[in-house]
KEFIGU-691032 format. One record per atom (N, C-alpha, C): residue in three letters; x, y, z. Coordinates in steps of 0.2 Angstrom, whole numbers, plus 5000, padded with zeros to 4 digits. Layout:
<atoms>
@r: ala, x: X, y: Y, z: Z $
...
</atoms>
This chain:
<atoms>
@r: met, x: 4940, y: 4956, z: 4884 $
@r: met, x: 4947, y: 4960, z: 4884 $
@r: met, x: 4948, y: 4967, z: 4883 $
@r: tyr, x: 4951, y: 4971, z: 4890 $
@r: tyr, x: 4952, y: 4978, z: 4889 $
@r: tyr, x: 4957, y: 4980, z: 4889 $
@r: arg, x: 4959, y: 4985, z: 4886 $
@r: arg, x: 4964, y: 4987, z: 4888 $
@r: arg, x: 4963, y: 4992, z: 4895 $
@r: ile, x: 4969, y: 4995, z: 4894 $
@r: ile, x: 4970, y: 4998, z: 4904 $
@r: ile, x: 4964, y: 5007, z: 4902 $
@r: gly, x: 4966, y: 5007, z: 4897 $
@r: gly, x: 4958, y: 5014, z: 4899 $
@r: gly, x: 4951, y: 5011, z: 4898 $
@r: glu, x: 4950, y: 5005, z: 4895 $
@r: glu, x: 4944, y: 5002, z: 4897 $
@r: glu, x: 4942, y: 5001, z: 4903 $
@r: ile, x: 4948, y: 4997, z: 4904 $
@r: ile, x: 4946, y: 4996, z: 4914 $
@r: ile, x: 4946, y: 5001, z: 4916 $
@r: ala, x: 4951, y: 5007, z: 4916 $
@r: ala, x: 4951, y: 5009, z: 4922 $
@r: ala, x: 4943, y: 5012, z: 4922 $
@r: glu, x: 4940, y: 5014, z: 4918 $
@r: glu, x: 4937, y: 5018, z: 4916 $
@r: glu, x: 4929, y: 5013, z: 4921 $
@r: ile, x: 4929, y: 5007, z: 4917 $
@r: ile, x: 4923, y: 5001, z: 4922 $
@r: ile, x: 4924, y: 5003, z: 4926 $
@r: ala, x: 4930, y: 5002, z: 4931 $
@r: ala, x: 4933, y: 4999, z: 4938 $
@r: ala, x: 4932, y: 5005, z: 4940 $
@r: lys, x: 4934, y: 5013, z: 4940 $
@r: lys, x: 4932, y: 5018, z: 4940 $
@r: lys, x: 4938, y: 5018, z: 4946 $
@r: val, x: 4944, y: 5019, z: 4942 $
@r: val, x: 4950, y: 5019, z: 4945 $
@r: val, x: 4954, y: 5020, z: 4941 $
@r: ser, x: 4962, y: 5025, z: 4940 $
@r: ser, x: 4964, y: 5028, z: 4937 $
@r: ser, x: 4969, y: 5024, z: 4933 $
@r: lys, x: 4969, y: 5025, z: 4926 $
@r: lys, x: 4977, y: 5021, z: 4923 $
@r: lys, x: 4982, y: 5022, z: 4928 $
@r: arg, x: 4985, y: 5025, z: 4930 $
@r: arg, x: 4991, y: 5025, z: 4936 $
@r: arg, x: 4990, y: 5021, z: 4941 $
@r: thr, x: 4984, y: 5022, z: 4943 $
@r: thr, x: 4984, y: 5014, z: 4949 $
@r: thr, x: 4983, y: 5008, z: 4946 $
@r: leu, x: 4979, y: 5006, z: 4941 $
@r: leu, x: 4983, y: 5001, z: 4935 $
@r: leu, x: 4988, y: 4999, z: 4933 $
@r: asp, x: 4993, y: 5004, z: 4933 $
@r: asp, x: 5000, y: 5003, z: 4932 $
@r: asp, x: 5005, y: 5002, z: 4936 $
@r: tyr, x: 5001, y: 5004, z: 4943 $
@r: tyr, x: 5005, y: 5003, z: 4948 $
@r: tyr, x: 5004, y: 4994, z: 4951 $
@r: tyr, x: 4998, y: 4995, z: 4952 $
@r: tyr, x: 4995, y: 4988, z: 4954 $
@r: tyr, x: 4998, y: 4982, z: 4948 $
@r: thr, x: 5000, y: 4983, z: 4944 $
@r: thr, x: 5001, y: 4978, z: 4938 $
@r: thr, x: 5011, y: 4980, z: 4941 $
@r: gln, x: 5014, y: 4983, z: 4944 $
@r: gln, x: 5018, y: 4982, z: 4943 $
@r: gln, x: 5022, y: 4980, z: 4951 $
@r: met, x: 5019, y: 4982, z: 4955 $
@r: met, x: 5018, y: 4977, z: 4958 $
@r: met, x: 5015, y: 4969, z: 4959 $
@r: gly, x: 5011, y: 4968, z: 4953 $
@r: gly, x: 5009, y: 4959, z: 4955 $
@r: gly, x: 5001, y: 4959, z: 4955 $
@r: leu, x: 4999, y: 4964, z: 4957 $
@r: leu, x: 4994, y: 4963, z: 4960 $
@r: leu, x: 4989, y: 4962, z: 4955 $
@r: leu, x: 4990, y: 4963, z: 4946 $
@r: leu, x: 4986, y: 4962, z: 4943 $
@r: leu, x: 4992, y: 4961, z: 4940 $
@r: val, x: 4989, y: 4955, z: 4936 $
@r: val, x: 4995, y: 4950, z: 4928 $
@r: val, x: 4990, y: 4951, z: 4921 $
@r: pro, x: 4991, y: 4958, z: 4919 $
@r: pro, x: 4990, y: 4957, z: 4912 $
@r: pro, x: 4991, y: 4954, z: 4907 $
@r: glu, x: 4987, y: 4953, z: 4902 $
@r: glu, x: 4990, y: 4948, z: 4894 $
@r: glu, x: 4993, y: 4954, z: 4890 $
@r: arg, x: 4999, y: 4952, z: 4886 $
@r: arg, x: 5003, y: 4955, z: 4883 $
@r: arg, x: 5000, y: 4953, z: 4875 $
@r: ser, x: 4997, y: 4958, z: 4871 $
@r: ser, x: 4996, y: 4958, z: 4864 $
@r: ser, x: 5004, y: 4958, z: 4861 $
@r: asp, x: 5004, y: 4955, z: 4855 $
@r: asp, x: 5011, y: 4954, z: 4850 $
@r: asp, x: 5015, y: 4962, z: 4848 $
@r: ser, x: 5011, y: 4969, z: 4851 $
@r: ser, x: 5011, y: 4974, z: 4851 $
@r: ser, x: 5013, y: 4976, z: 4857 $
@r: gly, x: 5015, y: 4974, z: 4862 $
@r: gly, x: 5016, y: 4976, z: 4868 $
@r: gly, x: 5009, y: 4981, z: 4872 $
@r: tyr, x: 5003, y: 4979, z: 4867 $
@r: tyr, x: 4997, y: 4985, z: 4873 $
@r: tyr, x: 4997, y: 4977, z: 4881 $
@r: arg, x: 4994, y: 4979, z: 4883 $
@r: arg, x: 4993, y: 4975, z: 4891 $
@r: arg, x: 4983, y: 4976, z: 4890 $
@r: tyr, x: 4982, y: 4971, z: 4888 $
@r: tyr, x: 4975, y: 4969, z: 4889 $
@r: tyr, x: 4971, y: 4965, z: 4896 $
@r: tyr, x: 4967, y: 4968, z: 4899 $
@r: tyr, x: 4965, y: 4964, z: 4905 $
@r: tyr, x: 4957, y: 4960, z: 4906 $
@r: asn, x: 4957, y: 4957, z: 4908 $
@r: asn, x: 4950, y: 4951, z: 4908 $
@r: asn, x: 4947, y: 4953, z: 4913 $
@r: glu, x: 4941, y: 4952, z: 4913 $
@r: glu, x: 4934, y: 4952, z: 4918 $
@r: glu, x: 4938, y: 4948, z: 4924 $
@r: asn, x: 4942, y: 4944, z: 4925 $
@r: asn, x: 4944, y: 4943, z: 4934 $
@r: asn, x: 4947, y: 4948, z: 4935 $
@r: thr, x: 4951, y: 4953, z: 4929 $
@r: thr, x: 4954, y: 4959, z: 4933 $
@r: thr, x: 4949, y: 4961, z: 4938 $
@r: leu, x: 4942, y: 4962, z: 4935 $
@r: leu, x: 4936, y: 4968, z: 4937 $
@r: leu, x: 4936, y: 4965, z: 4946 $
@r: glu, x: 4936, y: 4960, z: 4945 $
@r: glu, x: 4936, y: 4955, z: 4953 $
@r: glu, x: 4942, y: 4953, z: 4958 $
@r: arg, x: 4948, y: 4956, z: 4954 $
@r: arg, x: 4950, y: 4955, z: 4957 $
@r: arg, x: 4952, y: 4964, z: 4958 $
@r: leu, x: 4952, y: 4969, z: 4957 $
@r: leu, x: 4950, y: 4975, z: 4958 $
@r: leu, x: 4944, y: 4976, z: 4964 $
@r: lys, x: 4940, y: 4973, z: 4965 $
@r: lys, x: 4936, y: 4974, z: 4969 $
@r: lys, x: 4938, y: 4971, z: 4975 $
@r: leu, x: 4944, y: 4965, z: 4975 $
@r: leu, x: 4946, y: 4961, z: 4981 $
@r: leu, x: 4950, y: 4964, z: 4984 $
@r: ile, x: 4954, y: 4970, z: 4979 $
@r: ile, x: 4960, y: 4973, z: 4982 $
@r: ile, x: 4957, y: 4980, z: 4985 $
@r: glu, x: 4953, y: 4982, z: 4983 $
@r: glu, x: 4946, y: 4987, z: 4987 $
@r: glu, x: 4944, y: 4984, z: 4995 $
@r: met, x: 4941, y: 4979, z: 4993 $
@r: met, x: 4940, y: 4976, z: 5001 $
@r: met, x: 4945, y: 4977, z: 5006 $
@r: phe, x: 4950, y: 4974, z: 5002 $
@r: phe, x: 4957, y: 4974, z: 5007 $
@r: phe, x: 4958, y: 4980, z: 5009 $
@r: lys, x: 4955, y: 4984, z: 5005 $
@r: lys, x: 4961, y: 4992, z: 5006 $
@r: lys, x: 4956, y: 4993, z: 5013 $
@r: arg, x: 4949, y: 4994, z: 5012 $
@r: arg, x: 4944, y: 4995, z: 5015 $
@r: arg, x: 4946, y: 4993, z: 5023 $
@r: glu, x: 4949, y: 4986, z: 5024 $
@r: glu, x: 4951, y: 4982, z: 5030 $
@r: glu, x: 4959, y: 4985, z: 5033 $
@r: lys, x: 4961, y: 4992, z: 5029 $
@r: lys, x: 4965, y: 4995, z: 5029 $
@r: lys, x: 4974, y: 4992, z: 5028 $
@r: leu, x: 4972, y: 4986, z: 5024 $
@r: leu, x: 4979, y: 4981, z: 5023 $
@r: leu, x: 4982, y: 4988, z: 5018 $
@r: ser, x: 4988, y: 4983, z: 5019 $
@r: ser, x: 4993, y: 4989, z: 5014 $
@r: ser, x: 4995, y: 4982, z: 5008 $
@r: leu, x: 4996, y: 4988, z: 5003 $
@r: leu, x: 4999, y: 4984, z: 4996 $
@r: leu, x: 5001, y: 4977, z: 4995 $
@r: val, x: 5006, y: 4978, z: 5000 $
@r: val, x: 5010, y: 4972, z: 5002 $
@r: val, x: 5006, y: 4965, z: 5005 $
@r: glu, x: 5004, y: 4966, z: 5009 $
@r: glu, x: 4999, y: 4960, z: 5013 $
@r: glu, x: 4993, y: 4958, z: 5008 $
@r: ile, x: 4991, y: 4963, z: 5004 $
@r: ile, x: 4987, y: 4962, z: 4998 $
@r: ile, x: 4989, y: 4957, z: 4994 $
@r: lys, x: 4995, y: 4959, z: 4992 $
@r: lys, x: 5000, y: 4955, z: 4986 $
@r: lys, x: 4999, y: 4947, z: 4990 $
@r: glu, x: 5000, y: 4946, z: 4996 $
@r: glu, x: 5000, y: 4941, z: 4999 $
@r: glu, x: 4995, y: 4933, z: 4999 $
@r: arg, x: 4991, y: 4940, z: 5003 $
@r: arg, x: 4985, y: 4938, z: 5002 $
@r: arg, x: 4982, y: 4936, z: 4994 $
@r: leu, x: 4982, y: 4939, z: 4989 $
@r: leu, x: 4980, y: 4937, z: 4982 $
@r: leu, x: 4986, y: 4931, z: 4981 $
@r: asp, x: 4993, y: 4930, z: 4980 $
@r: asp, x: 4995, y: 4926, z: 4979 $
@r: asp, x: 4992, y: 4921, z: 4984 $
@r: thr, x: 4990, y: 4919, z: 4990 $
@r: thr, x: 4990, y: 4916, z: 4992 $
@r: thr, x: 4984, y: 4911, z: 4987 $
@r: leu, x: 4978, y: 4916, z: 4986 $
@r: leu, x: 4971, y: 4915, z: 4984 $
@r: leu, x: 4971, y: 4912, z: 4976 $
@r: asp, x: 4977, y: 4917, z: 4973 $
@r: asp, x: 4980, y: 4911, z: 4968 $
@r: asp, x: 4984, y: 4905, z: 4967 $
@r: ser, x: 4985, y: 4905, z: 4973 $
@r: ser, x: 4991, y: 4894, z: 4973 $
@r: ser, x: 4984, y: 4891, z: 4976 $
@r: cys, x: 4979, y: 4894, z: 4979 $
@r: cys, x: 4972, y: 4890, z: 4981 $
@r: cys, x: 4970, y: 4889, z: 4974 $
@r: asn, x: 4970, y: 4892, z: 4969 $
@r: asn, x: 4967, y: 4890, z: 4964 $
@r: asn, x: 4958, y: 4891, z: 4963 $
@r: ile, x: 4957, y: 4898, z: 4969 $
@r: ile, x: 4952, y: 4900, z: 4969 $
@r: ile, x: 4950, y: 4906, z: 4965 $
@r: ser, x: 4946, y: 4906, z: 4962 $
@r: ser, x: 4944, y: 4911, z: 4957 $
@r: ser, x: 4943, y: 4920, z: 4963 $
@r: ala, x: 4946, y: 4924, z: 4959 $
@r: ala, x: 4942, y: 4932, z: 4964 $
@r: ala, x: 4934, y: 4932, z: 4961 $
@r: gln, x: 4932, y: 4929, z: 4957 $
@r: gln, x: 4925, y: 4931, z: 4956 $
@r: gln, x: 4923, y: 4927, z: 4962 $
@r: asp, x: 4923, y: 4921, z: 4963 $
@r: asp, x: 4921, y: 4915, z: 4968 $
@r: asp, x: 4920, y: 4920, z: 4973 $
@r: ile, x: 4928, y: 4922, z: 4976 $
@r: ile, x: 4929, y: 4922, z: 4982 $
@r: ile, x: 4925, y: 4928, z: 4984 $
@r: ser, x: 4923, y: 4936, z: 4981 $
@r: ser, x: 4920, y: 4941, z: 4980 $
@r: ser, x: 4912, y: 4938, z: 4978 $
@r: lys, x: 4912, y: 4935, z: 4977 $
@r: lys, x: 4903, y: 4931, z: 4977 $
@r: lys, x: 4903, y: 4928, z: 4982 $
@r: arg, x: 4904, y: 4924, z: 4986 $
@r: arg, x: 4902, y: 4920, z: 4994 $
@r: arg, x: 4902, y: 4928, z: 4998 $
@r: ile, x: 4909, y: 4931, z: 4997 $
@r: ile, x: 4910, y: 4939, z: 5002 $
@r: ile, x: 4901, y: 4940, z: 5003 $
@r: his, x: 4900, y: 4945, z: 4996 $
@r: his, x: 4893, y: 4947, z: 4995 $
@r: his, x: 4887, y: 4941, z: 4997 $
@r: glu, x: 4888, y: 4938, z: 4998 $
@r: glu, x: 4881, y: 4934, z: 4999 $
@r: glu, x: 4882, y: 4933, z: 5009 $
@r: ile, x: 4887, y: 4932, z: 5011 $
@r: ile, x: 4888, y: 4934, z: 5018 $
@r: ile, x: 4885, y: 4940, z: 5019 $
@r: gln, x: 4887, y: 4946, z: 5013 $
@r: gln, x: 4887, y: 4953, z: 5018 $
@r: gln, x: 4879, y: 4954, z: 5019 $
@r: glu, x: 4874, y: 4951, z: 5013 $
@r: glu, x: 4868, y: 4949, z: 5014 $
@r: glu, x: 4866, y: 4947, z: 5019 $
@r: gln, x: 4868, y: 4942, z: 5022 $
@r: gln, x: 4865, y: 4937, z: 5026 $
@r: gln, x: 4868, y: 4942, z: 5032 $
@r: met, x: 4873, y: 4946, z: 5034 $
@r: met, x: 4873, y: 4949, z: 5039 $
@r: met, x: 4867, y: 4955, z: 5040 $
@r: lys, x: 4867, y: 4958, z: 5033 $
@r: lys, x: 4862, y: 4963, z: 5034 $
@r: lys, x: 4855, y: 4960, z: 5036 $
@r: lys, x: 4854, y: 4954, z: 5034 $
@r: lys, x: 4846, y: 4950, z: 5035 $
@r: lys, x: 4846, y: 4950, z: 5044 $
@r: leu, x: 4852, y: 4948, z: 5048 $
@r: leu, x: 4853, y: 4946, z: 5052 $
@r: leu, x: 4852, y: 4951, z: 5057 $
@r: glu, x: 4856, y: 4957, z: 5055 $
@r: glu, x: 4854, y: 4963, z: 5059 $
@r: glu, x: 4849, y: 4969, z: 5059 $
@r: ser, x: 4843, y: 4965, z: 5052 $
@r: ser, x: 4837, y: 4968, z: 5051 $
@r: ser, x: 4834, y: 4965, z: 5056 $
@r: glu, x: 4836, y: 4958, z: 5055 $
@r: glu, x: 4832, y: 4956, z: 5065 $
@r: glu, x: 4833, y: 4954, z: 5070 $
@r: val, x: 4837, y: 4959, z: 5072 $
@r: val, x: 4838, y: 4958, z: 5079 $
@r: val, x: 4837, y: 4966, z: 5082 $
@r: leu, x: 4836, y: 4972, z: 5075 $
@r: leu, x: 4830, y: 4976, z: 5074 $
@r: leu, x: 4824, y: 4974, z: 5077 $
@r: lys, x: 4823, y: 4970, z: 5075 $
@r: lys, x: 4815, y: 4969, z: 5075 $
@r: lys, x: 4814, y: 4967, z: 5081 $
@r: leu, x: 4818, y: 4963, z: 5085 $
@r: leu, x: 4819, y: 4961, z: 5093 $
@r: leu, x: 4817, y: 4966, z: 5098 $
@r: lys, x: 4819, y: 4973, z: 5094 $
@r: lys, x: 4821, y: 4976, z: 5099 $
@r: lys, x: 4815, y: 4979, z: 5104 $
@r: pro, x: 4810, y: 4981, z: 5101 $
@r: pro, x: 4802, y: 4983, z: 5104 $
@r: pro, x: 4802, y: 4977, z: 5108 $
@r: met, x: 4802, y: 4970, z: 5108 $
@r: met, x: 4801, y: 4966, z: 5113 $
@r: met, x: 4805, y: 4967, z: 5120 $
@r: leu, x: 4812, y: 4968, z: 5118 $
@r: leu, x: 4813, y: 4969, z: 5123 $
@r: leu, x: 4813, y: 4973, z: 5130 $
@r: ser, x: 4811, y: 4976, z: 5128 $
@r: ser, x: 4805, y: 4982, z: 5135 $
@r: ser, x: 4801, y: 4976, z: 5138 $
@r: lys, x: 4798, y: 4971, z: 5137 $
@r: lys, x: 4796, y: 4965, z: 5141 $
@r: lys, x: 4799, y: 4960, z: 5143 $
@r: leu, x: 4805, y: 4959, z: 5143 $
@r: leu, x: 4810, y: 4957, z: 5147 $
@r: leu, x: 4813, y: 4959, z: 5153 $
@r: asn, x: 4814, y: 4954, z: 5159 $
@r: asn, x: 4815, y: 4957, z: 5165 $
@r: asn, x: 4823, y: 4959, z: 5165 $
@r: glu, x: 4826, y: 4961, z: 5169 $
@r: glu, x: 4833, y: 4962, z: 5170 $
@r: glu, x: 4836, y: 4955, z: 5170 $
@r: lys, x: 4835, y: 4949, z: 5173 $
@r: lys, x: 4838, y: 4944, z: 5173 $
@r: lys, x: 4840, y: 4944, z: 5165 $
@r: gln, x: 4833, y: 4941, z: 5164 $
@r: gln, x: 4832, y: 4939, z: 5156 $
@r: gln, x: 4836, y: 4943, z: 5149 $
@r: leu, x: 4835, y: 4949, z: 5150 $
@r: leu, x: 4840, y: 4955, z: 5148 $
@r: leu, x: 4847, y: 4954, z: 5148 $
@r: lys, x: 4850, y: 4951, z: 5152 $
@r: lys, x: 4859, y: 4951, z: 5156 $
@r: lys, x: 4858, y: 4945, z: 5148 $
@r: thr, x: 4855, y: 4939, z: 5151 $
@r: thr, x: 4854, y: 4933, z: 5150 $
@r: thr, x: 4856, y: 4933, z: 5139 $
@r: leu, x: 4853, y: 4936, z: 5138 $
@r: leu, x: 4851, y: 4938, z: 5131 $
@r: leu, x: 4858, y: 4940, z: 5127 $
@r: thr, x: 4857, y: 4948, z: 5130 $
@r: thr, x: 4865, y: 4952, z: 5130 $
@r: thr, x: 4870, y: 4948, z: 5130 $
@r: arg, x: 4870, y: 4942, z: 5136 $
@r: arg, x: 4878, y: 4940, z: 5135 $
@r: arg, x: 4877, y: 4936, z: 5130 $
@r: gln, x: 4872, y: 4931, z: 5127 $
@r: gln, x: 4873, y: 4927, z: 5122 $
@r: gln, x: 4873, y: 4930, z: 5115 $
@r: ile, x: 4872, y: 4935, z: 5115 $
@r: ile, x: 4871, y: 4938, z: 5109 $
@r: ile, x: 4879, y: 4941, z: 5108 $
@r: ser, x: 4881, y: 4941, z: 5112 $
@r: ser, x: 4888, y: 4946, z: 5115 $
@r: ser, x: 4894, y: 4941, z: 5112 $
@r: ile, x: 4891, y: 4937, z: 5117 $
@r: ile, x: 4895, y: 4930, z: 5115 $
@r: ile, x: 4896, y: 4928, z: 5108 $
@r: gln, x: 4892, y: 4925, z: 5105 $
@r: gln, x: 4890, y: 4924, z: 5096 $
@r: gln, x: 4893, y: 4930, z: 5091 $
@r: gly, x: 4892, y: 4937, z: 5093 $
@r: gly, x: 4895, y: 4944, z: 5090 $
@r: gly, x: 4902, y: 4942, z: 5091 $
@r: thr, x: 4906, y: 4942, z: 5096 $
@r: thr, x: 4913, y: 4942, z: 5095 $
@r: thr, x: 4916, y: 4936, z: 5095 $
@r: ser, x: 4913, y: 4931, z: 5093 $
@r: ser, x: 4914, y: 4924, z: 5091 $
@r: ser, x: 4917, y: 4924, z: 5082 $
@r: leu, x: 4909, y: 4930, z: 5082 $
@r: leu, x: 4910, y: 4930, z: 5072 $
@r: leu, x: 4915, y: 4936, z: 5070 $
@r: tyr, x: 4916, y: 4942, z: 5076 $
@r: tyr, x: 4920, y: 4945, z: 5075 $
@r: tyr, x: 4929, y: 4940, z: 5076 $
@r: his, x: 4931, y: 4937, z: 5079 $
@r: his, x: 4936, y: 4934, z: 5080 $
@r: his, x: 4936, y: 4929, z: 5072 $
@r: thr, x: 4932, y: 4926, z: 5068 $
@r: thr, x: 4932, y: 4924, z: 5064 $
@r: thr, x: 4933, y: 4927, z: 5058 $
@r: ile, x: 4932, y: 4930, z: 5057 $
@r: ile, x: 4932, y: 4937, z: 5051 $
@r: ile, x: 4938, y: 4939, z: 5051 $
@r: ala, x: 4942, y: 4940, z: 5060 $
@r: ala, x: 4948, y: 4944, z: 5057 $
@r: ala, x: 4952, y: 4939, z: 5057 $
@r: ile, x: 4951, y: 4931, z: 5059 $
@r: ile, x: 4956, y: 4928, z: 5055 $
@r: ile, x: 4956, y: 4929, z: 5052 $
@r: leu, x: 4950, y: 4927, z: 5046 $
@r: leu, x: 4948, y: 4924, z: 5038 $
@r: leu, x: 4954, y: 4929, z: 5034 $
@r: leu, x: 4956, y: 4936, z: 5037 $
@r: leu, x: 4956, y: 4944, z: 5035 $
@r: leu, x: 4965, y: 4941, z: 5038 $
@r: gly, x: 4969, y: 4938, z: 5042 $
@r: gly, x: 4973, y: 4935, z: 5045 $
@r: gly, x: 4977, y: 4944, z: 5049 $
@r: glu, x: 4972, y: 4945, z: 5053 $
@r: glu, x: 4972, y: 4949, z: 5058 $
@r: glu, x: 4972, y: 4949, z: 5063 $
@r: val, x: 4975, y: 4948, z: 5069 $
@r: val, x: 4975, y: 4948, z: 5077 $
@r: val, x: 4968, y: 4951, z: 5079 $
@r: pro, x: 4963, y: 4945, z: 5080 $
@r: pro, x: 4958, y: 4949, z: 5082 $
@r: pro, x: 4961, y: 4955, z: 5090 $
@r: leu, x: 4957, y: 4959, z: 5094 $
@r: leu, x: 4958, y: 4962, z: 5099 $
@r: leu, x: 4953, y: 4956, z: 5106 $
</atoms>
């Protein structure tokens, strides 16, 4: 268990930010008999999720809604964070594999190149839409 200053230092956020997140209900610390707030390991994972959602340009109200939904599903923030990290690693590997194909593209004729481009574009667009829906955003 961590006191507010300790968790702020570990997570590299200000105590004021933690206070604000606590007031909004994004974080729920445990209280000691003397009224001190204590945060556990799950708080660190929850803060990572909050930062991820902020990078996706979600408001704190939207983030709260997402976290409440996750909480009601009984899924830990740590499990979600771990799975997202795994997906990100897979995406990096795919990107690397696609880049390895670039030298080979010059050997294709125009029709083959258009067909390949169309297939990749369709699959890429499908992935984008799936991620957008997962994050609760309307795909363009």
